[in-house]
N, CA, C and O atoms as a GROMACS GRO file, in nm:
protein
  596
    1UNK      N    1  -1.636   1.251  -1.546
    1UNK     CA    2  -1.689   1.338  -1.470
    1UNK      C    3  -1.536   1.348  -1.421
    1UNK      O    4  -1.459   1.253  -1.424
    2UNK      N    5  -1.501   1.497  -1.370
    2UNK     CA    6  -1.356   1.514  -1.320
    2UNK      C    7  -1.357   1.515  -1.133
    2UNK      O    8  -1.445   1.577  -1.073
    3UNK      N    9  -1.262   1.450  -1.070
    3UNK     CA   10  -1.261   1.454  -0.959
    3UNK      C   11  -1.261   1.565  -0.909
    3UNK      O   12  -1.235   1.667  -0.974
    4UNK      N   13  -1.295   1.563  -0.772
    4UNK     CA   14  -1.339   1.730  -0.708
    4UNK      C   15  -1.232   1.743  -0.638
    4UNK      O   16  -1.209   1.646  -0.566
    5UNK      N   17  -1.152   1.836  -0.632
    5UNK     CA   18  -1.022   1.817  -0.543
    5UNK      C   19  -1.020   1.871  -0.428
    5UNK      O   20  -0.931   1.856  -0.345
    6UNK      N   21  -1.164   1.972  -0.411
    6UNK     CA   22  -1.205   1.976  -0.249
    6UNK      C   23  -1.203   1.876  -0.200
    6UNK      O   24  -1.178   1.892  -0.081
    7UNK      N   25  -1.217   1.769  -0.226
    7UNK     CA   26  -1.254   1.662  -0.151
    7UNK      C   27  -1.138   1.644  -0.045
    7UNK      O   28  -1.154   1.580   0.059
    8UNK      N   29  -1.033   1.697  -0.077
    8UNK     CA   30  -0.889   1.680   0.028
    8UNK      C   31  -0.998   1.784   0.192
    8UNK      O   32  -1.071   1.882   0.209
    9UNK      N   33  -0.929   1.656   0.278
    9UNK     CA   34  -0.951   1.745   0.429
    9UNK      C   35  -1.109   1.725   0.453
    9UNK      O   36  -1.146   1.745   0.568
   10UNK      N   37  -1.205   1.688   0.359
   10UNK     CA   38  -1.321   1.639   0.385
   10UNK      C   39  -1.320   1.509   0.470
   10UNK      O   40  -1.259   1.406   0.445
   11UNK      N   41  -1.399   1.535   0.573
   11UNK     CA   42  -1.414   1.349   0.646
   11UNK      C   43  -1.590   1.319   0.643
   11UNK      O   44  -1.687   1.394   0.641
   12UNK      N   45  -1.576   1.197   0.644
   12UNK     CA   46  -1.717   1.109   0.687
   12UNK      C   47  -1.770   1.073   0.791
   12UNK      O   48  -1.702   0.981   0.837
   13UNK      N   49  -1.865   1.099   0.862
   13UNK     CA   50  -1.862   1.036   0.995
   13UNK      C   51  -1.896   0.886   0.986
   13UNK      O   52  -1.943   0.821   0.893
   14UNK      N   53  -1.857   0.846   1.126
   14UNK     CA   54  -1.881   0.689   1.157
   14UNK      C   55  -2.017   0.661   1.099
   14UNK      O   56  -2.106   0.745   1.113
   15UNK      N   57  -2.041   0.540   1.030
   15UNK     CA   58  -2.149   0.515   0.962
   15UNK      C   59  -2.214   0.401   1.020
   15UNK      O   60  -2.218   0.409   1.142
   16UNK      N   61  -2.275   0.283   0.963
   16UNK     CA   62  -2.342   0.208   1.044
   16UNK      C   63  -2.249   0.110   1.148
   16UNK      O   64  -2.128   0.125   1.132
   17UNK      N   65  -2.289   0.013   1.250
   17UNK     CA   66  -2.216  -0.037   1.343
   17UNK      C   67  -2.181  -0.190   1.258
   17UNK      O   68  -2.260  -0.263   1.198
   18UNK      N   69  -2.058  -0.201   1.275
   18UNK     CA   70  -2.000  -0.339   1.223
   18UNK      C   71  -2.014  -0.449   1.308
   18UNK      O   72  -1.903  -0.448   1.361
   19UNK      N   73  -2.082  -0.556   1.364
   19UNK     CA   74  -2.054  -0.627   1.480
   19UNK      C   75  -1.979  -0.779   1.423
   19UNK      O   76  -2.035  -0.870   1.361
   20UNK      N   77  -1.827  -0.769   1.470
   20UNK     CA   78  -1.752  -0.876   1.431
   20UNK      C   79  -1.819  -1.023   1.480
   20UNK      O   80  -1.836  -1.050   1.599
   21UNK      N   81  -1.846  -1.088   1.400
   21UNK     CA   82  -1.865  -1.249   1.420
   21UNK      C   83  -1.780  -1.332   1.430
   21UNK      O   84  -1.681  -1.316   1.359
   22UNK      N   85  -1.787  -1.454   1.524
   22UNK     CA   86  -1.720  -1.541   1.529
   22UNK      C   87  -1.673  -1.605   1.383
   22UNK      O   88  -1.558  -1.605   1.338
   23UNK      N   89  -1.785  -1.658   1.324
   23UNK     CA   90  -1.779  -1.699   1.156
   23UNK      C   91  -1.741  -1.595   1.085
   23UNK      O   92  -1.686  -1.624   0.978
   24UNK      N   93  -1.753  -1.468   1.112
   24UNK     CA   94  -1.686  -1.416   1.019
   24UNK      C   95  -1.543  -1.376   0.978
   24UNK      O   96  -1.490  -1.337   0.874
   25UNK      N   97  -1.489  -1.413   1.144
   25UNK     CA   98  -1.371  -1.404   1.159
   25UNK      C   99  -1.300  -1.586   1.097
   25UNK      O  100  -1.188  -1.600   1.049
   26UNK      N  101  -1.379  -1.674   1.113
   26UNK     CA  102  -1.321  -1.779   1.086
   26UNK      C  103  -1.310  -1.800   0.892
   26UNK      O  104  -1.226  -1.844   0.814
   27UNK      N  105  -1.477  -1.726   0.878
   27UNK     CA  106  -1.421  -1.753   0.690
   27UNK      C  107  -1.334  -1.660   0.649
   27UNK      O  108  -1.251  -1.716   0.578
   28UNK      N  109  -1.310  -1.536   0.660
   28UNK     CA  110  -1.214  -1.443   0.625
   28UNK      C  111  -1.046  -1.483   0.667
   28UNK      O  112  -0.949  -1.428   0.613
   29UNK      N  113  -1.035  -1.586   0.771
   29UNK     CA  114  -0.895  -1.599   0.806
   29UNK      C  115  -0.899  -1.762   0.683
   29UNK      O  116  -0.795  -1.797   0.627
   30UNK      N  117  -1.007  -1.823   0.666
   30UNK     CA  118  -1.001  -1.908   0.580
   30UNK      C  119  -0.973  -1.876   0.444
   30UNK      O  120  -0.894  -1.950   0.385
   31UNK      N  121  -1.027  -1.769   0.375
   31UNK     CA  122  -0.985  -1.721   0.271
   31UNK      C  123  -0.897  -1.650   0.263
   31UNK      O  124  -0.864  -1.632   0.145
   32UNK      N  125  -0.835  -1.593   0.338
   32UNK     CA  126  -0.686  -1.505   0.343
   32UNK      C  127  -0.553  -1.642   0.358
   32UNK      O  128  -0.436  -1.606   0.343
   33UNK      N  129  -0.582  -1.785   0.384
   33UNK     CA  130  -0.525  -1.848   0.434
   33UNK      C  131  -0.431  -1.847   0.581
   33UNK      O  132  -0.320  -1.899   0.590
   34UNK      N  133  -0.499  -1.778   0.687
   34UNK     CA  134  -0.466  -1.754   0.819
   34UNK      C  135  -0.475  -1.905   0.887
   34UNK      O  136  -0.592  -1.943   0.890
   35UNK      N  137  -0.425  -1.956   0.915
   35UNK     CA  138  -0.413  -2.077   1.018
   35UNK      C  139  -0.382  -2.070   1.130
   35UNK      O  140  -0.365  -2.175   1.191
   36UNK      N  141  -0.367  -1.968   1.184
   36UNK     CA  142  -0.336  -1.964   1.336
   36UNK      C  143  -0.505  -2.034   1.411
   36UNK      O  144  -0.624  -2.033   1.378
   37UNK      N  145  -0.412  -2.093   1.536
   37UNK     CA  146  -0.553  -2.162   1.576
   37UNK      C  147  -0.650  -2.058   1.652
   37UNK      O  148  -0.767  -2.086   1.679
   38UNK      N  149  -0.596  -1.947   1.680
   38UNK     CA  150  -0.625  -1.815   1.798
   38UNK      C  151  -0.786  -1.764   1.684
   38UNK      O  152  -0.889  -1.723   1.738
   39UNK      N  153  -0.772  -1.784   1.510
   39UNK     CA  154  -0.854  -1.732   1.449
   39UNK      C  155  -0.954  -1.823   1.472
   39UNK      O  156  -1.057  -1.757   1.485
   40UNK      N  157  -0.981  -1.954   1.484
   40UNK     CA  158  -1.084  -2.049   1.492
   40UNK      C  159  -1.128  -2.118   1.627
   40UNK      O  160  -1.232  -2.182   1.640
   41UNK      N  161  -1.061  -2.102   1.697
   41UNK     CA  162  -1.062  -2.171   1.827
   41UNK      C  163  -1.090  -2.070   1.953
   41UNK      O  164  -1.002  -1.985   1.968
   42UNK      N  165  -1.188  -2.067   2.038
   42UNK     CA  166  -1.209  -1.972   2.123
   42UNK      C  167  -1.115  -2.005   2.251
   42UNK      O  168  -1.078  -1.918   2.331
   43UNK      N  169  -1.083  -2.133   2.260
   43UNK     CA  170  -0.999  -2.173   2.383
   43UNK      C  171  -0.832  -2.132   2.314
   43UNK      O  172  -0.740  -2.082   2.379
   44UNK      N  173  -0.828  -2.167   2.183
   44UNK     CA  174  -0.684  -2.096   2.175
   44UNK      C  175  -0.597  -1.945   2.187
   44UNK      O  176  -0.480  -1.915   2.213
   45UNK      N  177  -0.734  -1.863   2.150
   45UNK     CA  178  -0.747  -1.723   2.165
   45UNK      C  179  -0.760  -1.687   2.346
   45UNK      O  180  -0.730  -1.577   2.394
   46UNK      N  181  -0.803  -1.789   2.416
   46UNK     CA  182  -0.803  -1.755   2.563
   46UNK      C  183  -0.656  -1.749   2.610
   46UNK      O  184  -0.588  -1.667   2.673
   47UNK      N  185  -0.638  -1.855   2.560
   47UNK     CA  186  -0.469  -1.864   2.621
   47UNK      C  187  -0.386  -1.790   2.552
   47UNK      O  188  -0.266  -1.801   2.574
   48UNK      N  189  -0.424  -1.718   2.473
   48UNK     CA  190  -0.331  -1.567   2.434
   48UNK      C  191  -0.369  -1.461   2.507
   48UNK      O  192  -0.313  -1.351   2.506
   49UNK      N  193  -0.503  -1.503   2.600
   49UNK     CA  194  -0.486  -1.385   2.726
   49UNK      C  195  -0.642  -1.286   2.605
   49UNK      O  196  -0.688  -1.180   2.647
   50UNK      N  197  -0.693  -1.348   2.471
   50UNK     CA  198  -0.824  -1.297   2.441
   50UNK      C  199  -0.956  -1.344   2.474
   50UNK      O  200  -0.968  -1.465   2.493
   51UNK      N  201  -1.056  -1.271   2.483
   51UNK     CA  202  -1.192  -1.305   2.524
   51UNK      C  203  -1.259  -1.378   2.434
   51UNK      O  204  -1.366  -1.433   2.460
   52UNK      N  205  -1.178  -1.382   2.276
   52UNK     CA  206  -1.262  -1.458   2.185
   52UNK      C  207  -1.159  -1.479   2.046
   52UNK      O  208  -1.042  -1.448   2.025
   53UNK      N  209  -1.228  -1.523   1.994
   53UNK     CA  210  -1.133  -1.551   1.833
   53UNK      C  211  -1.108  -1.425   1.783
   53UNK      O  212  -1.192  -1.336   1.776
   54UNK      N  213  -0.950  -1.415   1.736
   54UNK     CA  214  -0.895  -1.304   1.718
   54UNK      C  215  -0.928  -1.293   1.543
   54UNK      O  216  -0.957  -1.395   1.480
   55UNK      N  217  -0.922  -1.198   1.497
   55UNK     CA  218  -0.937  -1.161   1.363
   55UNK      C  219  -0.802  -1.156   1.301
   55UNK      O  220  -0.715  -1.116   1.378
   56UNK      N  221  -0.764  -1.186   1.187
   56UNK     CA  222  -0.628  -1.180   1.104
   56UNK      C  223  -0.608  -1.033   1.080
   56UNK      O  224  -0.706  -0.960   1.063
   57UNK      N  225  -0.502  -0.995   1.078
   57UNK     CA  226  -0.462  -0.863   1.084
   57UNK      C  227  -0.524  -0.777   0.954
   57UNK      O  228  -0.562  -0.664   0.985
   58UNK      N  229  -0.539  -0.808   0.836
   58UNK     CA  230  -0.604  -0.766   0.732
   58UNK      C  231  -0.794  -0.761   0.757
   58UNK      O  232  -0.866  -0.698   0.678
   59UNK      N  233  -0.841  -0.825   0.857
   59UNK     CA  234  -0.997  -0.820   0.844
   59UNK      C  235  -1.056  -0.676   0.840
   59UNK      O  236  -1.167  -0.654   0.790
   60UNK      N  237  -0.966  -0.567   0.902
   60UNK     CA  238  -0.993  -0.448   0.953
   60UNK      C  239  -1.030  -0.392   0.803
   60UNK      O  240  -1.098  -0.291   0.818
   61UNK      N  241  -1.006  -0.425   0.647
   61UNK     CA  242  -1.030  -0.369   0.562
   61UNK      C  243  -1.170  -0.416   0.528
   61UNK      O  244  -1.225  -0.394   0.420
   62UNK      N  245  -1.219  -0.478   0.624
   62UNK     CA  246  -1.369  -0.496   0.580
   62UNK      C  247  -1.471  -0.363   0.669
   62UNK      O  248  -1.589  -0.334   0.648
   63UNK      N  249  -1.415  -0.326   0.727
   63UNK     CA  250  -1.482  -0.194   0.849
   63UNK      C  251  -1.420  -0.078   0.727
   63UNK      O  252  -1.509   0.000   0.691
   64UNK      N  253  -1.308  -0.061   0.671
   64UNK     CA  254  -1.244   0.038   0.649
   64UNK      C  255  -1.358   0.036   0.499
   64UNK      O  256  -1.433   0.134   0.491
   65UNK      N  257  -1.368  -0.055   0.402
   65UNK     CA  258  -1.459  -0.034   0.275
   65UNK      C  259  -1.564   0.016   0.285
   65UNK      O  260  -1.609   0.096   0.203
   66UNK      N  261  -1.633  -0.030   0.404
   66UNK     CA  262  -1.748   0.023   0.399
   66UNK      C  263  -1.778   0.172   0.442
   66UNK      O  264  -1.884   0.233   0.425
   67UNK      N  265  -1.637   0.227   0.516
   67UNK     CA  266  -1.639   0.345   0.537
   67UNK      C  267  -1.572   0.424   0.363
   67UNK      O  268  -1.620   0.516   0.298
   68UNK      N  269  -1.480   0.360   0.344
   68UNK     CA  270  -1.474   0.418   0.172
   68UNK      C  271  -1.598   0.417   0.082
   68UNK      O  272  -1.602   0.494  -0.015
   69UNK      N  273  -1.703   0.332   0.109
   69UNK     CA  274  -1.830   0.314   0.027
   69UNK      C  275  -1.895   0.473   0.026
   69UNK      O  276  -1.955   0.511  -0.075
   70UNK      N  277  -1.879   0.560   0.138
   70UNK     CA  278  -1.915   0.692   0.202
   70UNK      C  279  -1.865   0.804   0.054
   70UNK      O  280  -1.937   0.878  -0.012
   71UNK      N  281  -1.738   0.780   0.044
   71UNK     CA  282  -1.619   0.854  -0.058
   71UNK      C  283  -1.685   0.778  -0.169
   71UNK      O  284  -1.739   0.867  -0.235
   72UNK      N  285  -1.708   0.680  -0.219
   72UNK     CA  286  -1.716   0.660  -0.399
   72UNK      C  287  -1.878   0.698  -0.401
   72UNK      O  288  -1.915   0.752  -0.505
   73UNK      N  289  -1.967   0.680  -0.311
   73UNK     CA  290  -2.090   0.719  -0.316
   73UNK      C  291  -2.119   0.833  -0.316
   73UNK      O  292  -2.226   0.854  -0.373
   74UNK      N  293  -2.053   0.945  -0.263
   74UNK     CA  294  -2.079   1.080  -0.261
   74UNK      C  295  -2.064   1.141  -0.430
   74UNK      O  296  -1.961   1.138  -0.498
   75UNK      N  297  -2.213   1.201  -0.474
   75UNK     CA  298  -2.210   1.256  -0.583
   75UNK      C  299  -2.106   1.356  -0.611
   75UNK      O  300  -2.053   1.383  -0.719
   76UNK      N  301  -2.087   1.406  -0.494
   76UNK     CA  302  -1.987   1.549  -0.512
   76UNK      C  303  -1.818   1.507  -0.539
   76UNK      O  304  -1.723   1.569  -0.586
   77UNK      N  305  -1.830   1.409  -0.500
   77UNK     CA  306  -1.649   1.333  -0.538
   77UNK      C  307  -1.638   1.305  -0.657
   77UNK      O  308  -1.524   1.283  -0.700
   78UNK      N  309  -1.764   1.298  -0.755
   78UNK     CA  310  -1.688   1.273  -0.922
   78UNK      C  311  -1.627   1.104  -0.919
   78UNK      O  312  -1.549   1.073  -1.009
   79UNK      N  313  -1.653   1.032  -0.848
   79UNK     CA  314  -1.579   0.929  -0.868
   79UNK      C  315  -1.642   0.792  -0.936
   79UNK      O  316  -1.717   0.717  -0.874
   80UNK      N  317  -1.606   0.771  -1.061
   80UNK     CA  318  -1.673   0.661  -1.131
   80UNK      C  319  -1.624   0.523  -1.082
   80UNK      O  320  -1.506   0.519  -1.117
   81UNK      N  321  -1.640   0.462  -1.047
   81UNK     CA  322  -1.589   0.312  -0.941
   81UNK      C  323  -1.573   0.224  -1.062
   81UNK      O  324  -1.517   0.115  -1.056
   82UNK      N  325  -1.631   0.279  -1.190
   82UNK     CA  326  -1.581   0.149  -1.292
   82UNK      C  327  -1.431   0.178  -1.322
   82UNK      O  328  -1.361   0.093  -1.377
   83UNK      N  329  -1.380   0.307  -1.280
   83UNK     CA  330  -1.246   0.341  -1.359
   83UNK      C  331  -1.143   0.391  -1.237
   83UNK      O  332  -1.072   0.492  -1.232
   84UNK      N  333  -1.169   0.254  -1.117
   84UNK     CA  334  -1.123   0.254  -1.019
   84UNK      C  335  -1.004   0.178  -0.984
   84UNK      O  336  -1.040   0.065  -0.952
   85UNK      N  337  -0.846   0.194  -0.974
   85UNK     CA  338  -0.762   0.112  -0.961
   85UNK      C  339  -0.704   0.146  -0.825
   85UNK      O  340  -0.668   0.257  -0.788
   86UNK      N  341  -0.700   0.018  -0.748
   86UNK     CA  342  -0.626   0.019  -0.588
   86UNK      C  343  -0.513   0.012  -0.604
   86UNK      O  344  -0.464  -0.072  -0.680
   87UNK      N  345  -0.430   0.114  -0.524
   87UNK     CA  346  -0.308   0.128  -0.563
   87UNK      C  347  -0.205   0.119  -0.437
   87UNK      O  348  -0.082   0.115  -0.441
   88UNK      N  349  -0.298   0.117  -0.316
   88UNK     CA  350  -0.209   0.104  -0.169
   88UNK      C  351  -0.240   0.030  -0.066
   88UNK      O  352  -0.345  -0.031  -0.090
   89UNK      N  353  -0.204   0.009   0.024
   89UNK     CA  354  -0.341  -0.017   0.147
   89UNK      C  355  -0.247  -0.071   0.267
   89UNK      O  356  -0.180  -0.174   0.267
   90UNK      N  357  -0.262   0.043   0.387
   90UNK     CA  358  -0.183  -0.012   0.471
   90UNK      C  359  -0.259  -0.008   0.613
   90UNK      O  360  -0.369   0.046   0.628
   91UNK      N  361  -0.184  -0.073   0.717
   91UNK     CA  362  -0.267  -0.111   0.852
   91UNK      C  363  -0.188  -0.060   0.973
   91UNK      O  364  -0.065  -0.072   0.979
   92UNK      N  365  -0.242  -0.017   1.046
   92UNK     CA  366  -0.202   0.043   1.182
   92UNK      C  367  -0.264  -0.066   1.269
   92UNK      O  368  -0.383  -0.086   1.240
   93UNK      N  369  -0.222  -0.132   1.354
   93UNK     CA  370  -0.317  -0.206   1.461
   93UNK      C  371  -0.293  -0.148   1.602
   93UNK      O  372  -0.191  -0.160   1.670
   94UNK      N  373  -0.393  -0.093   1.628
   94UNK     CA  374  -0.389  -0.045   1.815
   94UNK      C  375  -0.408  -0.160   1.883
   94UNK      O  376  -0.327  -0.177   1.974
   95UNK      N  377  -0.518  -0.272   1.863
   95UNK     CA  378  -0.512  -0.364   1.962
   95UNK      C  379  -0.587  -0.472   1.854
   95UNK      O  380  -0.636  -0.444   1.745
   96UNK      N  381  -0.581  -0.575   1.905
   96UNK     CA  382  -0.669  -0.690   1.786
   96UNK      C  383  -0.781  -0.647   1.801
   96UNK      O  384  -0.827  -0.577   1.892
   97UNK      N  385  -0.854  -0.712   1.662
   97UNK     CA  386  -1.002  -0.723   1.660
   97UNK      C  387  -1.020  -0.877   1.696
   97UNK      O  388  -0.948  -0.973   1.672
   98UNK      N  389  -1.166  -0.863   1.775
   98UNK     CA  390  -1.198  -0.947   1.863
   98UNK      C  391  -1.369  -1.038   1.839
   98UNK      O  392  -1.464  -0.961   1.852
   99UNK      N  393  -1.398  -1.153   1.814
   99UNK     CA  394  -1.525  -1.160   1.794
   99UNK      C  395  -1.604  -1.107   1.923
   99UNK      O  396  -1.593  -1.137   2.042
  100UNK      N  397  -1.700  -1.001   1.841
  100UNK     CA  398  -1.806  -0.904   1.971
  100UNK      C  399  -1.774  -0.803   1.948
  100UNK      O  400  -1.860  -0.716   1.932
  101UNK      N  401  -1.656  -0.775   1.937
  101UNK     CA  402  -1.644  -0.626   1.909
  101UNK      C  403  -1.745  -0.552   1.824
  101UNK      O  404  -1.771  -0.615   1.721
  102UNK      N  405  -1.803  -0.447   1.834
  102UNK     CA  406  -1.848  -0.332   1.760
  102UNK      C  407  -1.796  -0.231   1.720
  102UNK      O  408  -1.744  -0.156   1.803
  103UNK      N  409  -1.795  -0.203   1.602
  103UNK     CA  410  -1.664  -0.120   1.536
  103UNK      C  411  -1.758  -0.056   1.438
  103UNK      O  412  -1.858  -0.099   1.380
  104UNK      N  413  -1.684   0.083   1.436
  104UNK     CA  414  -1.720   0.214   1.319
  104UNK      C  415  -1.575   0.226   1.282
  104UNK      O  416  -1.467   0.180   1.318
  105UNK      N  417  -1.629   0.314   1.190
  105UNK     CA  418  -1.483   0.401   1.122
  105UNK      C  419  -1.529   0.492   1.061
  105UNK      O  420  -1.619   0.463   0.982
  106UNK      N  421  -1.492   0.626   1.071
  106UNK     CA  422  -1.443   0.772   1.014
  106UNK      C  423  -1.379   0.779   0.928
  106UNK      O  424  -1.262   0.744   0.942
  107UNK      N  425  -1.408   0.810   0.844
  107UNK     CA  426  -1.313   0.834   0.678
  107UNK      C  427  -1.284   0.987   0.669
  107UNK      O  428  -1.355   1.084   0.694
  108UNK      N  429  -1.130   0.972   0.616
  108UNK     CA  430  -1.068   1.125   0.607
  108UNK      C  431  -1.006   1.136   0.468
  108UNK      O  432  -0.901   1.073   0.455
  109UNK      N  433  -1.038   1.186   0.388
  109UNK     CA  434  -0.992   1.213   0.281
  109UNK      C  435  -0.839   1.284   0.311
  109UNK      O  436  -0.844   1.394   0.366
  110UNK      N  437  -0.726   1.237   0.285
  110UNK     CA  438  -0.619   1.284   0.329
  110UNK      C  439  -0.503   1.397   0.176
  110UNK      O  440  -0.432   1.498   0.170
  111UNK      N  441  -0.548   1.303   0.098
  111UNK     CA  442  -0.520   1.401  -0.051
  111UNK      C  443  -0.574   1.359  -0.137
  111UNK      O  444  -0.623   1.247  -0.145
  112UNK      N  445  -0.574   1.480  -0.252
  112UNK     CA  446  -0.615   1.472  -0.383
  112UNK      C  447  -0.509   1.502  -0.479
  112UNK      O  448  -0.462   1.616  -0.476
  113UNK      N  449  -0.459   1.412  -0.571
  113UNK     CA  450  -0.361   1.460  -0.633
  113UNK      C  451  -0.361   1.441  -0.804
  113UNK      O  452  -0.331   1.329  -0.846
  114UNK      N  453  -0.384   1.515  -0.873
  114UNK     CA  454  -0.400   1.502  -1.019
  114UNK      C  455  -0.289   1.388  -1.060
  114UNK      O  456  -0.173   1.373  -1.020
  115UNK      N  457  -0.348   1.330  -1.132
  115UNK     CA  458  -0.226   1.275  -1.228
  115UNK      C  459  -0.261   1.179  -1.339
  115UNK      O  460  -0.305   1.065  -1.345
  116UNK      N  461  -0.209   1.304  -1.451
  116UNK     CA  462  -0.284   1.266  -1.602
  116UNK      C  463  -0.423   1.357  -1.603
  116UNK      O  464  -0.458   1.462  -1.550
  117UNK      N  465  -0.476   1.272  -1.681
  117UNK     CA  466  -0.627   1.249  -1.658
  117UNK      C  467  -0.702   1.230  -1.558
  117UNK      O  468  -0.817   1.274  -1.553
  118UNK      N  469  -0.634   1.146  -1.445
  118UNK     CA  470  -0.692   1.110  -1.346
  118UNK      C  471  -0.680   1.161  -1.194
  118UNK      O  472  -0.718   1.278  -1.186
  119UNK      N  473  -0.657   1.132  -1.126
  119UNK     CA  474  -0.649   1.123  -1.002
  119UNK      C  475  -0.613   1.037  -0.865
  119UNK      O  476  -0.693   0.945  -0.844
  120UNK      N  477  -0.522   1.050  -0.783
  120UNK     CA  478  -0.500   0.998  -0.719
  120UNK      C  479  -0.560   1.033  -0.587
  120UNK      O  480  -0.549   1.150  -0.549
  121UNK      N  481  -0.636   0.926  -0.493
  121UNK     CA  482  -0.714   0.952  -0.354
  121UNK      C  483  -0.649   0.891  -0.261
  121UNK      O  484  -0.635   0.772  -0.288
  122UNK      N  485  -0.589   0.932  -0.131
  122UNK     CA  486  -0.555   0.848  -0.006
  122UNK      C  487  -0.652   0.914   0.060
  122UNK      O  488  -0.684   1.033   0.057
  123UNK      N  489  -0.711   0.786   0.146
  123UNK     CA  490  -0.775   0.786   0.267
  123UNK      C  491  -0.722   0.769   0.357
  123UNK      O  492  -0.600   0.765   0.346
  124UNK      N  493  -0.791   0.749   0.515
  124UNK     CA  494  -0.790   0.738   0.617
  124UNK      C  495  -0.898   0.701   0.699
  124UNK      O  496  -0.987   0.778   0.734
  125UNK      N  497  -0.888   0.548   0.737
  125UNK     CA  498  -1.012   0.510   0.785
  125UNK      C  499  -0.989   0.503   0.952
  125UNK      O  500  -0.885   0.451   0.994
  126UNK      N  501  -1.070   0.547   1.028
  126UNK     CA  502  -0.998   0.509   1.173
  126UNK      C  503  -1.106   0.421   1.233
  126UNK      O  504  -1.221   0.466   1.231
  127UNK      N  505  -1.082   0.295   1.289
  127UNK     CA  506  -1.146   0.269   1.337
  127UNK      C  507  -1.159   0.200   1.444
  127UNK      O  508  -1.085   0.104   1.469
  128UNK      N  509  -1.278   0.250   1.540
  128UNK     CA  510  -1.280   0.224   1.711
  128UNK      C  511  -1.432   0.129   1.697
  128UNK      O  512  -1.509   0.104   1.604
  129UNK      N  513  -1.426   0.089   1.863
  129UNK     CA  514  -1.515   0.058   1.867
  129UNK      C  515  -1.658   0.109   1.921
  129UNK      O  516  -1.606   0.186   2.002
  130UNK      N  517  -1.795   0.128   1.942
  130UNK     CA  518  -1.864   0.216   1.976
  130UNK      C  519  -1.861   0.281   2.093
  130UNK      O  520  -1.943   0.366   2.128
  131UNK      N  521  -1.732   0.231   2.180
  131UNK     CA  522  -1.726   0.306   2.291
  131UNK      C  523  -1.606   0.384   2.268
  131UNK      O  524  -1.570   0.448   2.366
  132UNK      N  525  -1.527   0.399   2.153
  132UNK     CA  526  -1.459   0.496   2.119
  132UNK      C  527  -1.323   0.458   2.148
  132UNK      O  528  -1.245   0.552   2.162
  133UNK      N  529  -1.268   0.316   2.163
  133UNK     CA  530  -1.136   0.221   2.185
  133UNK      C  531  -1.085   0.255   2.001
  133UNK      O  532  -1.163   0.255   1.906
  134UNK      N  533  -0.949   0.279   1.995
  134UNK     CA  534  -0.933   0.293   1.896
  134UNK      C  535  -0.891   0.122   1.884
  134UNK      O  536  -0.862   0.041   1.972
  135UNK      N  537  -0.906   0.106   1.696
  135UNK     CA  538  -0.827  -0.068   1.683
  135UNK      C  539  -0.763  -0.046   1.610
  135UNK      O  540  -0.646  -0.077   1.633
  136UNK      N  541  -0.791   0.017   1.482
  136UNK     CA  542  -0.718   0.009   1.403
  136UNK      C  543  -0.723   0.147   1.311
  136UNK      O  544  -0.817   0.226   1.321
  137UNK      N  545  -0.609   0.167   1.219
  137UNK     CA  546  -0.596   0.258   1.137
  137UNK      C  547  -0.559   0.230   0.957
  137UNK      O  548  -0.451   0.207   0.903
  138UNK      N  549  -0.694   0.242   0.902
  138UNK     CA  550  -0.594   0.203   0.786
  138UNK      C  551  -0.594   0.296   0.669
  138UNK      O  552  -0.700   0.357   0.663
  139UNK      N  553  -0.510   0.328   0.574
  139UNK     CA  554  -0.453   0.428   0.498
  139UNK      C  555  -0.468   0.331   0.350
  139UNK      O  556  -0.411   0.222   0.342
  140UNK      N  557  -0.550   0.387   0.238
  140UNK     CA  558  -0.573   0.364   0.096
  140UNK      C  559  -0.549   0.462   0.004
  140UNK      O  560  -0.600   0.573   0.012
  141UNK      N  561  -0.464   0.425  -0.095
  141UNK     CA  562  -0.471   0.520  -0.216
  141UNK      C  563  -0.549   0.459  -0.326
  141UNK      O  564  -0.528   0.338  -0.338
  142UNK      N  565  -0.638   0.513  -0.413
  142UNK     CA  566  -0.695   0.478  -0.521
  142UNK      C  567  -0.677   0.559  -0.660
  142UNK      O  568  -0.714   0.676  -0.669
  143UNK      N  569  -0.622   0.492  -0.764
  143UNK     CA  570  -0.580   0.566  -0.885
  143UNK      C  571  -0.774   0.587  -0.953
  143UNK      O  572  -0.831   0.493  -1.007
  144UNK      N  573  -0.825   0.690  -0.938
  144UNK     CA  574  -0.938   0.718  -1.051
  144UNK      C  575  -0.861   0.748  -1.192
  144UNK      O  576  -0.779   0.837  -1.214
  145UNK      N  577  -0.906   0.659  -1.271
  145UNK     CA  578  -0.836   0.663  -1.434
  145UNK      C  579  -0.936   0.807  -1.502
  145UNK      O  580  -1.052   0.839  -1.480
  146UNK      N  581  -0.844   0.858  -1.576
  146UNK     CA  582  -0.912   0.954  -1.638
  146UNK      C  583  -0.985   0.894  -1.782
  146UNK      O  584  -0.938   0.788  -1.824
  147UNK      N  585  -1.092   0.953  -1.858
  147UNK     CA  586  -1.187   0.949  -1.941
  147UNK      C  587  -1.046   0.853  -2.041
  147UNK      O  588  -1.046   0.732  -2.062
  148UNK      N  589  -0.973   0.923  -2.072
  148UNK     CA  590  -0.905   0.888  -2.177
  148UNK      C  591  -0.808   0.739  -2.192
  148UNK      O  592  -0.761   0.682  -2.291
  149UNK      N  593  -0.804   0.706  -2.031
  149UNK     CA  594  -0.738   0.641  -1.965
  149UNK      C  595  -0.764   0.472  -1.974
  149UNK      O  596  -0.697   0.395  -1.905
   0.00000   0.00000   0.00000
């Protein structure tokens, strides 16, 4: 299946709310070897001025990938996930992600570029609280390999 070039400029609305839990932050911090006490201990986080434990910066990927799933699962996109190679990931943080945050992400397809028999797709997920406070912006590029690759 060919990637739909008309995806560029498409937006997918915020989906299901993701509630950030203390244990999720602790598990993620352990997995990525983030050792700062503010990821594990509420008192250490409060000493830094936060209301609860603070997520490592890359924790935003959890919410961003939930938004990316809307694109991947969109039959009009033409993306065969078995042919996807992750090419790039960037984060802009507007404020830390804290345990107790309720987050949503709106996804924007910023670029679709043909490459050989495949395509490079760049997306941007705007992550915010349910109240609308901007939390992070993630930019991701995936390469969807063509059938012959």
